[in-house]
C-alpha positions in Angstrom: -22.8 12.8 84.9 -25.4 14.1 82.5 -28.3 12.0 81.0 -26.5 11.1 77.8 -23.4 9.8 79.6 -25.6 7.8 81.9 -27.5 6.3 79.0 -24.3 5.4 77.2 -22.9 3.7 80.3 -26.2 1.8 80.8 -26.2 0.6 77.2 -22.6 -0.6 77.5 -23.4 -2.5 80.7 -26.3 -4.2 79.1 -24.2 -5.1 76.0 -21.6 -6.7 78.3 -24.1 -8.6 80.3 -25.7 -10.1 77.2 -22.6 -10.6 74.9 -19.8 -10.6 77.4 -16.6 -8.6 77.5 -13.9 -10.4 75.7 -11.1 -9.0 77.7 -12.6 -8.9 81.2 -15.5 -11.4 81.3 -14.2 -14.3 79.4 -16.0 -15.8 76.4 -19.5 -14.5 75.5 -22.4 -16.8 75.0 -22.7 -15.7 71.3 -19.1 -16.6 70.7 -19.4 -20.0 72.4 -22.5 -20.8 70.2 -20.7 -19.7 67.0 -17.7 -21.8 68.0 -19.8 -24.8 68.8 -21.4 -24.7 65.4 -18.1 -25.6 63.9 -18.3 -29.1 65.4 -21.4 -30.0 63.4 -19.7 -30.8 60.0 -17.2 -33.3 61.4 -19.7 -35.2 63.6 -22.4 -35.3 60.9 -20.1 -36.7 58.3 -18.5 -39.1 60.8 -21.9 -40.5 61.9 -23.1 -40.8 58.3 -20.0 -42.6 57.2 -19.8 -44.7 60.3 -23.5 -45.8 60.2 -24.0 -46.4 56.6 -20.8 -46.3 54.5 -20.1 -50.0 55.2 -23.7 -50.9 54.2 -23.5 -48.7 51.2 -20.3 -50.3 49.9 -21.3 -53.8 50.7 -24.9 -54.0 49.6 -25.6 -51.0 47.4 -22.3 -50.8 45.4 -22.1 -54.6 45.8 -18.4 -54.7 46.6 -16.6 -57.7 48.2 -15.9 -57.4 51.9 -12.2 -57.5 51.3 -12.3 -54.4 49.1 -14.5 -52.6 51.6 -12.1 -53.4 54.4 -9.3 -52.0 52.3 -11.2 -48.8 51.6 -12.3 -48.3 55.2 -8.9 -49.1 56.8 -6.7 -47.3 54.3 -8.8 -44.2 54.2 -8.9 -44.0 58.0 -5.2 -44.7 58.2 -4.4 -41.9 55.7 -6.8 -39.6 57.6 -4.8 -40.3 60.8 -1.5 -39.6 59.0 -2.8 -36.4 57.4 -3.8 -34.9 60.8 -0.2 -34.4 62.1 0.8 -33.1 58.7 -1.9 -30.5 58.7 -1.2 -29.7 62.3 2.4 -29.0 61.4 1.4 -26.7 58.5 -1.2 -24.9 60.6 1.4 -24.3 63.4 3.7 -22.7 60.9 1.0 -20.5 59.4 1.2 -16.7 59.8 -1.4 -14.5 61.3 -3.6 -12.7 58.8 -6.3 -10.1 59.3 -8.7 -13.0 59.5 -6.6 -14.8 62.1 -4.3 -17.8 61.9 -6.8 -20.7 61.8 -10.0 -19.2 60.2 -8.5 -19.1 56.6 -8.0 -22.9 56.8 -11.7 -23.4 57.6 -12.9 -21.1 54.8 -10.6 -22.6 52.1 -11.1 -26.2 52.8 -14.9 -26.2 53.2 -16.1 -26.1 49.5 -13.8 -28.8 48.4 -14.6 -31.0 51.4 -18.3 -30.7 50.6 -17.8 -31.6 47.0 -15.7 -34.7 47.8 -18.2 -35.9 50.4 -21.1 -35.8 47.9 -19.0 -37.6 45.3 -18.3 -40.3 47.9 -21.9 -41.4 47.8 -22.2 -41.4 44.0 -22.2 -44.8 42.4 -20.1 -44.8 39.2 -21.1 -46.7 36.0 -21.5 -50.4 36.2 -18.8 -50.9 33.5 -16.0 -50.4 36.1 -14.3 -53.5 37.4 -14.1 -54.4 41.1 -10.5 -53.1 41.3 -11.5 -49.8 39.6 -14.4 -49.3 41.9 -12.1 -49.8 44.9 -9.7 -47.2 43.6 -12.5 -44.8 42.9 -13.9 -44.9 46.4 -10.5 -45.1 48.1 -9.3 -42.0 46.3 -12.5 -40.1 47.2 -12.4 -41.2 50.8 -8.7 -40.2 51.2 -9.4 -36.9 49.5 -12.3 -36.1 51.8 -10.4 -37.2 54.9 -7.5 -34.9 54.0 -9.8 -31.9 53.4 -11.7 -32.7 56.6 -8.4 -32.6 58.5 -7.7 -29.2 57.0 -11.0 -28.1 58.5 -11.1 -30.0 61.8 -7.5 -29.6 63.1 -7.6 -25.7 62.9 -11.2 -25.8 64.3 -10.2 -27.9 67.4 -7.1 -25.7 67.9 -9.4 -22.7 67.9 -10.4 -23.5 71.5 -7.0 -22.2 72.7 -7.5 -18.9 70.9 -11.0 -18.0 72.1 -9.7 -15.8 75.0 -10.9 -16.1 78.6 -9.6 -18.5 81.3 -9.3 -22.2 81.4 -12.8 -22.5 82.9 -14.2 -20.4 80.1 -12.6 -22.7 77.6 -14.0 -25.8 79.4 -17.4 -24.2 79.1 -16.9 -23.6 75.4 -15.9 -27.2 75.0 -19.1 -28.3 76.8 -21.1 -26.1 74.4 -19.3 -27.7 71.5 -19.9 -31.2 72.7 -23.6 -30.5 73.3 -24.0 -29.1 69.8 -22.0 -32.0 68.3 -24.3 -34.5 70.0 -27.3 -32.7 68.5 -25.5 -32.9 65.1 -25.0 -36.6 65.6 -28.7 -36.9 66.5 -29.7 -35.1 63.3 -27.3 -37.2 61.2 -28.7 -40.3 62.7 -32.2 -39.2 61.7 -31.1 -38.5 58.1 -29.0 -41.7 57.7 -31.5 -43.7 59.8 -34.2 -43.0 57.2 -31.8 -44.1 54.5 -30.9 -47.4 56.3 -34.6 -48.0 57.0 -35.3 -47.6 53.3 -32.5 -50.0 52.5 -33.7 -52.6 55.1 -37.4 -52.4 54.0 -36.6 -52.7 50.3 -34.3 -55.7 51.0 -37.0 -57.4 53.1 -39.6 -57.0 50.4 -37.2 -58.4 47.8 -36.3 -61.4 50.0 -40.0 -62.1 50.6 -40.6 -62.1 46.8 -37.6 -64.4 46.3 -39.0 -66.9 48.9 -42.3 -67.0 47.0 -40.6 -67.6 43.6 -38.0 -70.2 44.8 -39.0 -73.4 46.5 -35.7 -73.8 48.2 -33.5 -70.8 49.1 -30.0 -71.2 50.6 -29.6 -69.0 53.7 -26.3 -67.5 52.6 -27.0 -67.2 48.8 -26.3 -63.9 47.1 -29.3 -62.0 45.8 -30.6 -62.8 42.3 -30.9 -60.3 39.5 -34.2 -59.1 40.7 -32.5 -57.5 43.7 -30.6 -55.1 41.5 -33.8 -53.3 40.6 -34.4 -52.3 44.2 -31.0 -50.5 44.4 -32.1 -47.3 42.4 -34.1 -45.7 45.2 -31.4 -46.6 47.7 -28.8 -44.9 45.5 -30.9 -41.8 45.3 -31.5 -41.8 49.1 -27.8 -42.0 49.9 -26.9 -39.3 47.4 -29.8 -37.0 48.6 -28.7 -37.3 52.3 -25.1 -36.4 51.3 -26.4 -33.2 49.6 -28.3 -32.2 52.8 -25.3 -32.9 55.0 -23.0 -31.0 52.6 -25.3 -28.0 52.8 -25.2 -27.9 56.6 -21.4 -28.3 56.4 -21.1 -25.2 54.4 -23.5 -23.2 56.6 -21.8 -24.1 59.9 -18.3 -23.3 58.4 -19.7 -19.8 57.5 -21.0 -19.3 61.0 -17.6 -20.1 62.6 -15.7 -17.9 60.1 -18.0 -14.9 60.7 -18.8 -15.3 64.4 -15.5 -16.3 66.0 -12.6 -13.9 66.1 -9.2 -15.4 67.2 -7.3 -13.8 70.0 -3.6 -13.8 70.5 -2.2 -14.5 73.9 -0.3 -11.5 75.3 3.1 -13.1 74.7 2.5 -14.8 71.4 4.3 -12.0 69.5 7.5 -12.3 71.4 9.3 -14.4 68.8 12.7 -13.8 70.4 11.9 -16.2 73.2 10.8 -19.1 70.9 12.9 -22.3 70.7 13.5 -24.1 67.4 10.5 -26.1 66.2 12.2 -29.5 66.4 13.2 -28.8 70.0 9.7 -27.8 71.0 8.3 -30.8 69.1 10.6 -33.2 71.0 9.4 -31.7 74.3 5.8 -32.2 73.2 6.4 -35.9 72.3 8.2 -36.6 75.6 5.6 -34.8 77.7 4.3 -37.6 80.0 0.8 -36.3 80.8 0.2 -35.9 77.0 1.1 -39.4 75.9 -0.7 -41.0 78.9 -3.9 -39.1 78.0 -3.5 -40.0 74.3 -3.0 -43.7 75.2 -6.2 -43.8 77.3 -8.1 -41.8 74.8 -7.1 -44.1 71.9 -8.1 -47.3 73.7 -11.5 -46.0 74.8 -12.2 -44.6 71.3 -11.3 -48.0 69.8 -13.8 -49.6 72.1 -16.7 -47.3 71.3 -15.9 -47.3 67.5 -15.9 -51.1 67.5 -19.3 -51.2 69.2 -21.1 -48.3 67.5 -19.5 -49.1 64.1 -21.3 -52.5 64.1 -24.5 -51.1 65.7 -26.5 -51.0 62.5 -25.5 -54.5 61.3 -26.0 -55.9 64.8 -29.6 -54.6 64.9 -30.3 -55.9 61.5 -28.7 -59.4 61.5 -28.2 -60.3 65.2 -31.1 -58.7 67.0 -33.6 -58.8 64.1 -34.6 -55.2 64.9 -33.5 -53.6 61.7 -36.8 -51.8 61.4 -36.2 -50.1 64.7 -32.6 -49.2 64.2 -33.3 -45.5 63.6 -35.3 -45.2 66.9 -32.7 -47.1 68.9 -29.9 -44.9 67.6 -31.9 -41.8 68.3 -32.4 -43.0 71.9 -28.7 -43.5 72.3 -27.7 -40.1 70.9 -30.6 -38.3 72.6 -29.6 -39.6 76.0 -26.0 -38.6 75.2 -27.1 -35.1 74.3 -28.9 -34.8 77.6 -26.0 -36.3 79.5 -23.3 -33.8 78.4 -24.5 -30.8 80.5 -25.0 -33.3 83.4 -21.4 -34.6 83.1 -20.2 -31.0 82.9 -21.8 -30.3 86.3 -20.5 -33.6 87.7 -16.9 -33.0 86.6 -16.9 -29.6 88.4 -18.0 -31.3 91.6 -15.8 -34.4 91.6 -13.1 -33.8 89.0 -12.6 -35.0 85.4 -10.7 -38.2 86.2 -13.4 -39.6 88.5 -16.1 -38.6 86.1 -14.4 -40.6 83.3 -14.4 -43.8 85.4 -18.1 -43.4 86.3 -19.1 -42.7 82.7 -17.1 -45.4 81.0 -18.2 -48.1 83.5 -21.9 -47.5 82.5 -21.3 -48.9 79.0 -20.1 -52.3 80.2 -23.3 -53.8 81.8 -25.5 -52.1 79.2 -23.8 -53.7 76.2 -23.5 -57.1 77.9 -27.2 -57.1 78.7 -28.1 -56.2 75.1 -25.9 -59.0 73.7 -27.6 -61.5 76.1 -31.1 -60.6 75.0 -30.7 -58.9 71.7 -34.3 -59.4 70.5 -36.0 -57.8 73.5 -36.9 -54.3 72.2 -37.7 -52.9 75.7 -34.4 -53.9 77.2 -32.6 -52.7 74.1 -34.2 -49.2 74.3 -33.4 -48.8 78.1 -29.8 -50.0 77.6 -29.4 -47.6 74.6 -30.2 -44.8 77.0 -27.6 -46.0 79.4 -25.1 -46.4 76.6 -25.8 -42.9 75.5 -24.8 -41.5 79.0 -21.6 -43.4 78.7 -20.9 -42.3 75.2 -21.2 -38.7 76.3 -18.2 -39.1 78.6 -15.8 -40.2 75.9 -17.0 -37.2 73.8 -16.7 -34.6 76.6 -14.0 -35.6 79.1 -11.0 -36.4 76.9 -11.5 -33.2 75.0 -11.9 -31.3 78.2 -8.7 -32.8 79.6 -6.6 -31.9 76.6 -6.6 -28.1 77.2 -5.4 -28.9 80.8 -2.4 -30.8 79.2 -1.7 -27.9 76.9 -1.8 -25.4 79.8 0.4 -27.6 81.9 2.9 -27.9 79.0 2.9 -24.1 78.5 3.6 -23.5 82.2 6.5 -25.9 82.2 7.9 -24.8 78.8 7.2 -21.1 78.4 9.6 -20.8 75.5 7.6 -23.3 73.3 5.1 -21.3 71.3 2.4 -22.1 68.7 2.2 -25.8 69.3 -1.5 -26.0 70.0 -2.4 -27.3 66.5 0.1 -30.1 67.0 -1.3 -31.1 70.3 -4.8 -31.3 68.8 -3.7 -32.9 65.5 -1.9 -35.8 67.2 -4.8 -36.3 69.5 -7.1 -36.4 66.5 -4.6 -38.7 64.7 -4.9 -41.3 67.4 -8.7 -41.1 67.6 -9.0 -41.6 63.9 -6.4 -44.4 63.8 -8.5 -46.2 66.4 -11.6 -45.7 64.2 -9.9 -47.0 61.1 -8.5 -50.0 63.0 -12.0 -50.8 64.3 -13.6 -50.5 60.8 -10.8 -52.6 59.2 -10.8 -55.3 61.8 -14.7 -55.5 61.7 -14.8 -55.9 58.0 -12.0 -58.4 57.8 -13.7 -60.4 60.5 -16.9 -60.5 58.3 -14.8 -61.7 55.4 -13.3 -64.4 57.6 -16.6 -65.8 58.9 -18.2 -65.8 55.4 -20.4 -62.6 55.2 -22.3 -62.5 51.9 -23.1 -59.1 50.4 -26.8 -58.6 50.0 -27.8 -62.0 51.5 -31.2 -62.3 53.0 -30.0 -64.4 55.9 -26.6 -65.2 57.4 -25.0 -68.1 59.1 -24.6 -68.5 62.9 -20.9 -67.7 62.6 -21.7 -64.3 61.1 -24.3 -63.6 63.8 -21.8 -64.6 66.5 -19.2 -62.3 65.0 -21.6 -59.3 65.2 -22.3 -60.1 68.9 -18.6 -60.4 69.7 -17.7 -57.1 67.9 -20.6 -55.3 69.4 -20.1 -56.4 73.0 -17.2 -58.6 74.1 -14.4 -56.8 72.4 -15.5 -53.3 73.4 -15.9 -54.4 77.0 -12.3 -55.8 77.1 -11.0 -52.6 75.5 -12.9 -50.3 77.9 -11.5 -52.1 80.9 -8.0 -51.6 79.5 -8.7 -47.9 78.8 -9.9 -47.3 82.3 -6.7 -48.9 83.6 -4.8 -46.4 81.4 -6.7 -43.5 82.8 -5.4 -44.4 86.3 -2.0 -43.0 85.3 -3.2 -39.7 84.0 -1.3 -37.3 86.4 -2.9 -33.8 86.1 -4.9 -32.4 88.9 -7.1 -30.0 87.0 -8.1 -28.0 90.0 -4.6 -27.2 91.0 -3.6 -26.4 87.4 -6.7 -24.3 87.1 -5.6 -22.1 90.0 -2.1 -21.8 88.5 -3.5 -20.9 85.1 -5.8 -18.2 86.7 -2.7 -16.7 88.3 -0.8 -16.7 85.0 -3.8 -15.2 83.1 -4.1 -12.4 85.7 -0.4 -11.6 85.4 -0.4 -11.7 81.6 -3.4 -9.4 81.5 -1.8 -6.9 83.9 1.5 -6.9 81.9 -0.5 -6.5 78.7 
């Protein structure tokens, strides 16, 4: 071997050690990071809407709680329905020179960004209450549809990264870590907006107390409150522009940095069964619907608690000024916890890790509800809650590829169903989120929540405590019971998948 051949061989070895070899050494670090960037748009918009859309509609747009409940529940319900529809369309899509899933990401991004920005725009005051509801409902449904066109193909992309099951688990861990950082960034942005809203409202309430000798605790704000809404409107709209710009950038990174890989037998169309037959097998696959049931219940529990986190801090705990810092502690600890849980699940298995992680949330949220005004206790328990939240982000999504692999081993003739697996999974998670938002807002309507009021009755405060603590605890216990029946031993299935991957590579 002469010097040039040796130098070429040395350069190739260095390139493989840094970027990885897609065929022989799994998924490279660069590809994992580019793939992980695609999780930022969904998490940032979800956090922004979950933290402040309810406040925005109730106290900035000044809508009645009933209309807000209709918007939140119907848009989430439509979002849940659109996921399986998009999953079906994606599964029937043809491969292009850009791949099968990447074109969906590229085409949906600009329209999703535009609809998201418009969602935070307050229309003219001449519109009636019903017209306002229709405006925001239409925009919310449009955004959720376009978000499904982005998120369902993106989640399915995990099965087309190449490598082994362990490589894909590692890519999932990278994605979840980046998503938690995205949630942290979104909480900083929206936290500043909520802090502005809270400080302006407190100033106005103090002015009203000086002017009025007797102020009813549940009275609606006077006309002077309307003047404070202009900076709040600008703040919400500005934050939507920033998040929209990050959305576009991350979509571009995924499109340019991740190349889809076909499985060796994906082109063998003669072996495929009819779609309806394959779909029936998917629906009747026991490990899948047991995992979906457990995932839906636990997601409902976390959505119920975190969806009322801001209002609980403001009205029940009296810590509205510290909301941003409390939420940052929660998400910061969750970001730290994800790589820790990834190591733990490799040691003791995914199922046991789920039980440990979910159980941490129960004593933490109970203690916060018992002493809501103690800032020190609240901060410590937020850190514990963050460790628990990390498990529901990482583990169910790490278990789903195991179910897909198990289904593929048992049904080798069923092809191209990965988008349907991920879309129905997302469907149930979003349905749980919509149900949590709708029930929460209807509960506020029932107990007499007044939009923009300076103070609220004891019934309203009790409702916040129950929705933040008692209901999530009951749902978490039910979800942990459902996880008991999850049947897949991922270590055994991992060994089988490694054997299949080796055979497929040799045959290819």
